[in-house]
N, C-alpha and C positions, 0 to 999 in steps of 0.2 A: 466473442469476447477472450481474452487473455484468463489465465486461470486465477490472477490476482482478481482481475473483475469478476467471476463466478462465485470464488469463495465468500465474497466480502470483507469484510471488516472482522477480526477477531474479539473478543471481551474485552481483552487489553487496549486493541487499537481505537474500540469506542471510548474507552475512559483519558487516555492521550487525546483523543479529537477534542473530548467534552472540555478537557483541562485546556487548550491550547484555542478551540475557536468558540466556544461556550455552548450555550443550549438552544433548543428551538422555540425559546419562547419567547414571545414579543412582551415587553413589559407594560402591563396596563398602568392607569392613572391609578392612584392610593384614594379608594374611598373616602369621601368627605364626611368626616364622624358629625356625631348629635353635636359634639361640644364647637365645633369646627364651626358647622352652621350657625348655630348661635353666636360664638362670638363673630361672624363676621356680619351679623345683624347688625352691630354697633357702627357700622359703617354708611347704614341709611341715613341720609341727611336728617329726614324727620325724626330719626332715634337719637341724632347727635342734638339737636334742638332740644328736646324731651331731656335728655341729660343735664343739658347747660341750666334747662328749668327746676329739675331736682335739685341741682346743686345750690342753685341758687334760694331755694323755699328750704333746704337742710341748714345756710347760714340763717335766713331768719329765724329757724325754729331755735336756735342754739341762743340766739339772738333774745328771744322771747318775745316777737312779732309775727311768730305764726305756728299755727297749729300742729301736730304729728303726723297726722293725717292726712294733709297737703302733702309733702314731699314722699311719704309713702304709697300713697295711691298712684302719682304719676311712674314711679319705681314698678309698680304692680303691671300697669299697663305696658312699660317697657320691655319686661321680662316674659309679660304675654306674648305679643308682640313677637319676640326672638325664640319662644319655645314653639308658637303654632308655626313660625316659617322655617325653624330647623326641623320639627317634626316632619312637614311636609316634605323636605329636602332629602330625608333619608328614609321616609316612605316609597320615594320615587326611585332610590338607588335600591332600595331592597327590593320592590318590583323588577328592576330591570335585570339584578342579580338572579333574582327566582327564573326570572326567563331563560338566560343564559346556563344557570345550572342545570336546567332542566333538558338542556341538549349536548348530548352526547358527545364526547371529545372525537375528533377526526383520526383514522388510523390508518397506518402505509404496511404494504407488504415490504420487509426488508431482507436481503440475502444477508445474512450474518453467520461465519464460521461455517461457510457452504449451504447453511440450510435456509429455506424462506418462513418467516417468522412474522408475526405481526402485531407492531407497537403503534403506541399513540405519539402522537402529533410533537409532543414536548420532548421524548425522546429519541427522536432522529438526529446526529451527530455529521460533522461534512466528511464525508468520504464514505457514507454509507450508499449502498445501490439500492434502487426503489424498481420493483417490479411493478409499471404502469400499464393498467387495462383501462378496456374503454366503460366510463362512467367515473372512474377515479379523479379527486381531487389531488391536485399536488402540492405537496404539503411542504416543501423548501424550494430555494433556487437550484439549479443546476445546470448539467449538460443532458442530451440522450447521448446513451454510449452504442447503442443498440436498437434495431427494428423501426419502425415508421408511426408515426402516429398524427393525429390531427388533436390541435390542442382548442378551445375556447378561452381567449384572453379578458373577455368583456369585464370581470371582475376588476382588472385593473387599468382595461384602456376605453372600456363600453366599445370595443370593437365587437358587432355580432357575429362578422364572418369568420369561418375558422381558418386555423393556421396551420400549414403542413409542417411536421418536424422530421427531421431524417437522423441519424447516426452522425456527429461531427467526430473530426480527425482526431490525433492523438493529442497534437498540439493546440487545440482549439482552446482558448478562454473564454469564461463567463463574463458577459460586459459588465461594467464597474458603473455605467452612469444610466440614467434614462434618456432616451431620444427619441426622435421618431420612428426610428426601426429597429427600438430594441425588443420590443414582444414580438414582431413579425419575420426575426432571422431563422435561419433555418435548422438550429440546433440547439440555441438556449429555452430554459424551463422555466418558469415562477411561480411562485408560493401563491396559492388560493386560484389558481387556473383549473380548468377541467380538462381531462383527456376524454374528447366526444368520438373517437374512431381509433382502432388501430392498439398494438401492442409494440413495448418495448422497456427498456431498462436506462435508468438516469442516475448519474452520479453527481450526488450532492456537494455543491461549492458555496454555500453559504445557507447560513442557519439563522433564526431569532431576529435580531435587530440588524444583522446585516443582509438580511435578504431585501429584494425592491419594496416589500410590503413594508419591512420595519423600517426601510428607511422614509417611505411615505410618512410614516405615523410620527418619527421626528418632528416635520414640518407643524403638528399638532401643538406644538408647546408652546408655543408662540400664546401672549395675552387674547383673550376675547374682547370682544368690543362690549362697549355699555350696549346695556338692551335699548329701545327707544322709552320704554318706561323708567327706567332710571336715568335719561337724560332728563326726560320730563318733567320726573319728581326732583329730580336736583335743582332744576329749574323752579320749581314752584315754591321750593323750601326755601330758596334763595330770597325768592318774592316778598313770601309770607315773612322770613327773619325780618327783612329791610323793613317791612310794613308794621311789624311787630315793636322791632327795637327801637328805629325811628320814633313810631307813635308812642311808644312808654317813655321815652327820652323827654320827647316835646310835654306830654301829659304831666308828666315828673317833675319839670320845670313849672310847667304852669301852675301845679299845686303848691310848690315854693313861694311861687312870687305870689300866689294867692294867700298864703301864709304871711308873708312879709307884709302885704298890703294891709291884712287884719291885724298887725302889730303896729302900723303906723309907719311904717318902712325899713331901709335895711338898717340903719342905726336901731331903730327900736328893736330889731328884730334879732340883731346880734347882742343888744344889751338883754336879752332874757336869757334866763339859767340855763345851762349845758344841754341838761334834761329834756328841757322845753324845744331848745333847737335841733336834739335829738331827735325826737319824737316826730319834727315834723320833718325831717330828713326820712328816717325810716319810714315814716307814714305815704310817705312819697313815691320810696324805693317799693314800697310793699303794692300801691297803686299800679306803678311800671309792670311788676311781677304778674300781677291779676290781669294787666292787660295783654302781657305775652302769653298767657294762659290762655286766653279767651283768644287769640290771633293763631296760635298754632293747633292745626286738626291731628289734634293726637290720635284718634280712632285712623287717619288714613292708612297708616302701615300696618295695622292690624285687619283693616277690611282688604286690603289688597293681599295680605296671607290666606284669609278665611278664603276672598274669592278664587284664588289660585286652587287652594287645596278642594275646594269643593269641584270645580273644573276639572282637576285631573281626575277623579274619579267617573264625571260624564264621557271626558274623552278618552278613557282606556276603555269603555263600553261603545265606543265609536271608532276600536281600533286603533288609538295612537297611544302609545305609553310616554309619557310624561319624564323626559331622564332629567329635565330641570324645567321646575314650575314657569320662570320667567319666560319660557319658550312660547306658551300659549298666548300672552299677551303680545310678545313679539310677531309672532305668527301673525295677529291681527291686524301689525301695523307693515305688513310687508308693501312694496313700492314695486318691487322684482323679484320674481321668482326664476332661478334656473333648474330646469326639473329634468333628471335622468331619462332617456325614451324607454331601456329594456326593462318590462316588469310594473313598469311605473303608469307611463300614459301607452304602452303595449301591454300584450298579455305575459311577456316572456319566455316564448315558447313559440316555434315555429308549428302553422297548422295550415291545412288545407283550407282555403277560400276560397276557390273558383273550379268549377271541371269544365273544359273544353272540348268539343269533337273534331275532328280533322279539317272541318272547315271553318272554325273558329266561333261556331255556335255555343253558347255558356247553356250547359246540361242541367236541367232541375234533377237534383239525386232520385227523387220519389218516382218522378215517372218514366225518367231515361233508362230502365233496370239493364237492358242489352248492356250499352255502352258500360254501364256502371258496373255488373258483372262481372265483363271482360278485364276492364280498370280493377277490379279488384284481385283477380287472378294474378294480372300482371304484376302487381304489389306483393300479394303474398310469396311468388315465387321467386322473386328480384331484389329482396333483402336481407342486411344483415342484421337486424333487429327483430326481437321477439318477445313475447309476455312471458315473465317469469311465474313462480305458482302464486304470486300475490296479486295478480293481473295488471305488473307494473312493466312498463316498455323500457328493455333492456337492451345494450349493445347497441351497435351502429352508429351513424353519426344523426346530425339534429335532425336532417331531411328523411333519412326510414324513419326514425321516429313519430316525426309528424305524419308520413304516409301509410304506416302500418297502426297508430292513433284513429285515423280517418277512417279505417276500413274497421276496425274493432278485434277483440279476440276472438268472436266466433265465426266470423266470417273468414279470417284467417286460418285458423286452421282447417275448415269447412275446404277452403280451398289451396291448400298447402300440399304441393302433390311432390313426387319422387323425381329430385332433380338428377341429371344424368351426368351432368358438364355447366360450366359455371367461371364467370371469369369477372372479376370485380372493376369497381369503376376508377380508373386512373386519370390523371390531370391531362395526359398526354391524347386518351383516346376520348374523355369527356362522355363516357357511357357506359355502362354494364349489361351483362348477358347470360341469362342462364334457360339451359334447354332442359328440361322439364316433362315428362309424361301426363297427359291430362287425363281426366274422367272420362273420354271418350278411348284411351289408349291413343292417342294421338303423340307424335313429338312435336314439339311446342318451343321454340327457340323465342324468349321474351326480351325485350330490350328499353332500358330506361337510361335516358341522359340529357344532355343540351339539344333545344330543338333545332338548333342550327347543323347540329351533326345528322339528327336523324332525319330531317325534313330534306340534309342535300343527296338522301339516296332515298326516300320516299315519295311515290307517285302517287300512292292511292290512301284512303282513309275509309273506315267502316262507319254505315252511321245506325241510328237505332234499331233498325228492322234488317242489321247484319247486312246489306246491301255495301257490296263495295263500288266506290266512288273517286273519279279524280279529284285531288287536291287545289284549289286556288289558292297559290302559293301567295299571291300577291294579298288578298284577304286575310289570310291566317297569320303572317307575317306583321298586317298592320294592328291585329287585334295583338296580338305577343308584343308589340311596343306600346301596345296602350297600359298593356296588364305592368309591364316593367318600369312604366313611367307611373305608375302607382305603387310601386316599392316591392313588387313581388318576383320571386324567383320561379321560372318555368319551366318544367319537366315535360318531355313528351314519352308516349309511351307508345310501345308499336310490339307486332309479332310476325314472324314468320314461319312458314312450314319447312323449312330447311333446316338442316345441321348447324351447329354451333361452329361458326369458323373463327377464331383467335385475331383479337385487332380489326375483325371487319365486320361490316353491317352487310348483311345479305340484300339481295335486289328485289327481294319479294317482299320487301317488309311491306306493312299496312297499319299505319298510324289507328291506334284504338282511342287516345285521348289525351289531351296536355293538363297539367295540374297545376294549377298557381298557388304556391306556399308563401308565408309570408307570416313575421310576429304581428300578429294583425293588433290594430287599435281597441283597448276596451271600449264596451261600448258607454260605462257610466263614467268613462275618463273626458269623452267627448262632453258632456253635460259639466262633468264638475270643471272642467275649462274654460269653459263658457260662463260660468256664474264666478269663476274666477277673474275671468278678462272684464266681466261687468262689472265687479267689484274696484276697476281700476288698476288693477295688478298687469304687470305687464310680464309673460309667461316668454319664455326663452328655452328651446330645447336642445342640449346639449349633448350630444352623443359619439362616438366613436367610429359610428357608421359611416360612408363613405356620401358626400353631398345630394345626390339621385334621392336615393332612397329616404334618406332623412326628410328629406322636403317632400318626400311623399306621405312618407308619415305622419308628418307636422301638417300637410295640406288636411289628410282625413282627418285628424284631430281637431282643425279647424284652428291650429297656431297661424298658419302662413297662407296666404293668398297674394300674388305677384301683383293684382290689381292694386293692394292699398299701399303697394311701396314695399312690401315687406323685405328683409333681407334675410340670405343665408350665407353665410360664409364658412370657408375652412379653415381649421388651426392656422394653416400654410400662408391663407392669407389675411388673418387675423393679426399673425405674427409681423407681415410686414409694414402694421398700420401704427403708428405715435399713439399714446394713453389719449392723447387730445381729440386725435382722429375719432377714435373708439367712442369717447364724448358724444361726438357732435352726430353719429350713425346710429348710436345706442337706442333712442326712440322706435328706431323701425328693426332692430335687430330681433329676428325670431328664430334663428335656427345657427347651432355652433358645431360642424361635422369635422369627423376626424380629429375630434378634441382630446389634447394632452390633459394629463394633471396640471401642469403649470398654466394650462388658458383657463383651466378653472378659477384657481387662486387669483390669478390678473383681474378677471372680471370679476370677482367677488369684491376687491381692494378698489378699482376702479368705478365701481358702483359707490360705494361707501365713502369714496374721495367727493362723490358728487352729491353726499348727504341723502342718499338713498336707502331705505332698509332691505335688506339684502337676503333672499332664503336661497337656500341651496337642498337639492335631493341627491341621493348617492346610495349604490350599495355597495362599491366595493373600494379596496384599498386605495386606490386611486383616487375614491372622492373624499377621503379623510380631513386633507387638509383644507378643502374648501369648504367641506361641512363645517369645519372647526374655525374659521375664518368669519363666516358667514353671520350675521347676528341670529339667523334659527337655522341649522339645519336639522334635515329631515331624514334621518336612514329609514332605509328600507328591512324588513324585519327578517326575510330571508338573507341578507346581506352578511358580510364581514362582520368581527368583533370592533376591527378597528374602526370601521364607519360608524358603527353604533355608539362608540366611545366618546365620539367627536362629536354625537348631534346632540341638539338639546332635547328631540321628539324621535320618535322611532315610529313607524308606520307599520303596523305588524299585518297587515296584509296586502305590502306592495302597492297601494292604488290609490292614484291620483285623487278619487273621492275623497280617501281618508285625509290627504293634505287639504280639499278644500274645507273638510269640516274642522280642523284645526286652524285656519284661516278664522272659518263661522264664529268659533268658541272664542277665539282670541280676538275678535270686535266684540263679543259679547260681554267679555271679561272684561273691558276698556270701556263698554257703556254703562256697565253695570257699578264700574269703579268712579265714573262722571257722575251719576246719579247720586251716588253717596255723596263725592265731593260738592255736588249744588247743595243737596241737605246739611251738610257739615258746616260751608263755608256761609250759607245763609246766617244760619244759627251764631257763628265765630264774628261774622261780622256787626251783626246786632248786639250780641255780647259786648263787642268793644264798643262802640259807638255809645251803647247805654250806661255802660262802666265809667266812660270816658268823659260825657259831658252831662251826666245825671248831679255829680257832686256841684255841679256850677250855677245850678239852677234850683238848690234847694231841696235835690232829692240824695240822702245821703246811703250811698252800698246798697243800690237796688236788688242786687246779687250778691252775694258772700261765697268767696272762696270756695266754700263747701260745694254750694249750687252749681256754680264753674267746674268742679269735678265732675260733680255727679252729670250734668252735660255734658262734658269732653271725654269723659272714659268711661265709666257705665255704661250709659245710654250708645256710645259709639259702637261699643262689642257688641251690643245687641243690635244695633240699628243696621251694623255690618253684615251681619246674618239675615237680615231683611231684605237687601238687596244681593246676597251673593247667589240666591236662589232664583234671579230674575231670569226668565227665558231668554235661549235664542231666538231672534227673530230675521226671518226673512231679508225684511228691510235694512237689515246692517250690513249685508250683502252688496247693497247697490251703492253704498256711500262710497265716495274717493278716500282713498289712504291719507293718514296723516304723515306730516313731516315729519322726520327723526326730533328736529328740534324745535317744532310747532308746541308752542304753551297748551298746557293741559285746559286751564282756561282760555275759551274762545270768547268771541263779542257777544255771541248769542248767549253764552253760559254766565258772562260778567254781567250782563244786563238782567239775566232771572236774577242771580245773586243779588245784585245792584237793590232792583226792586222791591222784591223781598224781603231783603234785608234791611231797606229802607223804611217799609210798612211797618214790619216790626218792633223798629226803633219807635217808631211815630205812636203808634198802640201804646208802645209801653209807655212812653211821656204821657200819652193822656191818661194811660191807667191813673197816674199821681197828682195830674192836673184838674180832672174833670173831677169837681167835688162829690156829684152825686154816685161814684163809685165807691169810694169808702162809707157810705151810708151802710152799706150792707155788709162791712166787717164791724167786729164790737171791739176790737182792739188794733193797733198796730202793728202785733205780731201777725194778727191774722191778714192784715190787708198786703202786709210783706209774702205771708206765705202763699197767699192769691196770687199775687204777683210773679212768683216762683212757680207757680200750677201754669199760671196763662201762659209765660214764657215757654216752657215745656209742651204742652198741648200744642201750641201755635207751632214749635218744633214737628209735633207728631202729626198736623194736619198736613205740611207743607211734605211732607214724605211721600201724601200720594202725588201731589202735584208733580214731584221731581221724577215720579217713575215713566212718566211718558210725555211727551210734547201733544197728545192728544187731547182733546175737549173730555173725554170720557178717562176718568182718575182711575176706574177699573178694568181699565183694558188688561185683557191678558191676567187678571187677577189670579184665577183659579188655578195658571200656570206655575204659579209661586205661593203657594197654602202656606208658605212659612213665613210671608210677609204679613199677613191677617195676623197669625197665633201672637207673634213677636210683638206686633202692634199694641195688641189689646196685653200682652204683658206689661210690656214698658207703663200702657197708661194705668193699670192697675198697680202695679209695683210704685207709680207716683201717688197715686190718691192713698194708700196704705202706709207711704212714708210721711206724709205731712199728717196722715190721724192719728199716728202712733202714741204720739207725747215721749215721755220719758227721756231716754239720754238720745235718743235715736233724735227725737223732737230741738233737744239742747243743740245736737251737733249740727243740726242742720235749719235752724234757728226757726224752727214751723211749729204750727200752732193750727190744730183742726177747727175749720170753719162750718157755718151753716149752707144748706143747701142752695138758697138764694143765692150765696157768694159763690158756688159751683156753678150755677147758669150764667153768672156774669163772666167767670171765667171762659166757657165755653165758649160765649157767646162772643168775647174778645179775638178767641183763639182762630174760631172758624171763619173768621174773615180772611184769612190767609188763603183761603181756596177761591172765593169769589173774585180777589184782586189777581189771583195767578191766572184764572180764567180769562180776565180782560186783558191780560198780559199777552196771552196766547192769543188772542183773537187780533189783537193790533199788530204784533211784531212775529209770532211764528211763520214762517215761509209756507 
């Protein structure tokens, strides 16, 4: 290197560089504040409807036709929902920030003013000279100006293979754009990659948002797609709004017509005084508002907020950090999941998975002691890796680390002898050799290298009895090919009794063992993938590995089978296809190899155009745009900050099994919301119909507005907690995924709501029309109070019905103890409410009644159970 490069930048140069090129910080998205979350809540379609209702109620209050507590109760419900939602969002953001702050900032070894110093990542500037050694993370973009290193680019392109780098000529310029060859050229180095072997100096050419990692972060600025739940709720809100608004207008007009008929016709009605006419109009409007109050499920936004909040804590215990609460439900709605391979499906590190003797026979590590001991000696004296004081493996490349981890610290030191000569591995020779003196004071030359190179010079191998036997090269090559087809990297070990000869393998070499190394599939990932596939979710492994390796890993993970017509494509093959062609072959696609960042984003967009709910896992900066674009992004806990910022969920243990848990809890959350909807909409349908038809059959105002507020607001808040704790059931993972635009209310659910709402309407009418009922109540107020209690009790008995499709309404009840506690609380508050008298009695128009009246109330309400039991027997699959 010339003197300028060796001396590095001066303090003045650093200031000038920072002013000209900027800092090495990649700007993070500003955290959303509590008030931003709170105000964002008003965009929810249900909240908008409630706000409109509140406004109408306030107008009615100022006109003197409504009580103040009616609009106030609705406003409190809106504020409560937004508060819970905002609190959940900020809590999740805080948990993520704490996780991030607990991690120390990366540091780099920099030459400045001719001195080697260590600085934090943010202080690096363009022009800095960074010393790179084995294990160092590259913290900016630049070019290698001296030395030779091998780099792991997997955080940027998913490529597991090491990339060799050599010093660049002085005229060399850093690549400006990402192409398929960007990461594998001989001189360029990029932020977030890792040096796995060698030593060299890098000159920084780009920092911060000008780096490749920074440019990838730019792709994350696009708006995120609406979650499936939001799409469904918007549709439901529209349907409910139409039902409520149209119904209220029709009924209001019907009441006006009713008043006109009573007056003797239009002329007679118009001839009445203005006050009478206005009273009729206002009464009709008041009834219309009551109908809308009944129709809109005020508790739905709250139950969603509470269920999301409760499941956030459960998922954290299952190693899933929720960045955005809606990501939980979205995970449960997935149709297709694009999964990174390294560290998610595989363990994320190379390991020795098989050991063979020189005849191709797999060795039992516990039984074949002689071969294993000879292999351990060969590894210990022919590696660039070693153990540090904390028993961590340091130095060497990924292969060396896998080998030394295999033999362990104690055996490494027991078999580490004095080395007298050594030649490192190089790509030309494809082997390394070491001459050392063993414990018998014999000079041994040990070899480690590609099988085709060592076997070309070897004629014999050693069996476990120490016998030297001739190699059956055909049989051995067949076994090597078999292992290679399973995605394994094969290394051959041997020894010679002759001295080391540079660049040459001695002719007396004896093969001791062959070692198969691979980033092996996680055992728990296989089962998790099977469960996710059984849940109807298509899993596609997307990786930077070569096609053969990717297929081998996918086959072992249970993702790929050529017999099923499964497809594996490379990035090159994929890019030759039009979007329409990809849509045709998508159902059979299982593997995308040699993937580029653009491939991932493209696949997400294509799938979303097909109305599929898309998940993407990833850990590198290259994954960030696709993580952002996907309906739910799963970032790995060990991944880059850019990836985590782009995701909705962070998988803390990098394990596919945790992804499965997120899907499971997501489906549980959705099912719990459905349970609440069934209970809520049943009572709302009944309340609407009863309020609409009763005045026409001689029953005046069976439910007061205060009664409806109690049912729709106070009880909703408590009832939402009842269903928030419903357990995750295994059967949820056997159901088919729901379409993005699928109605929340299915045919089966509509039938249950219709039948039970219809029955509640019928018993409500019978309450007033069966003469024997009123006999057990002393006054009309007692009679109407009894009806109010019957209506609420029916609501609560039906809560057990909607918990399960089983005939056993107490199924899994022990796993949700809060259900019984809140159920008893609501029933108790209802009894106290109607028995208190005083101002409470006046507000709710209630009066306490006899125990016989309570028996009638319970008998009527309890009929909700046998009717739903009959429905289940007749209609449930």
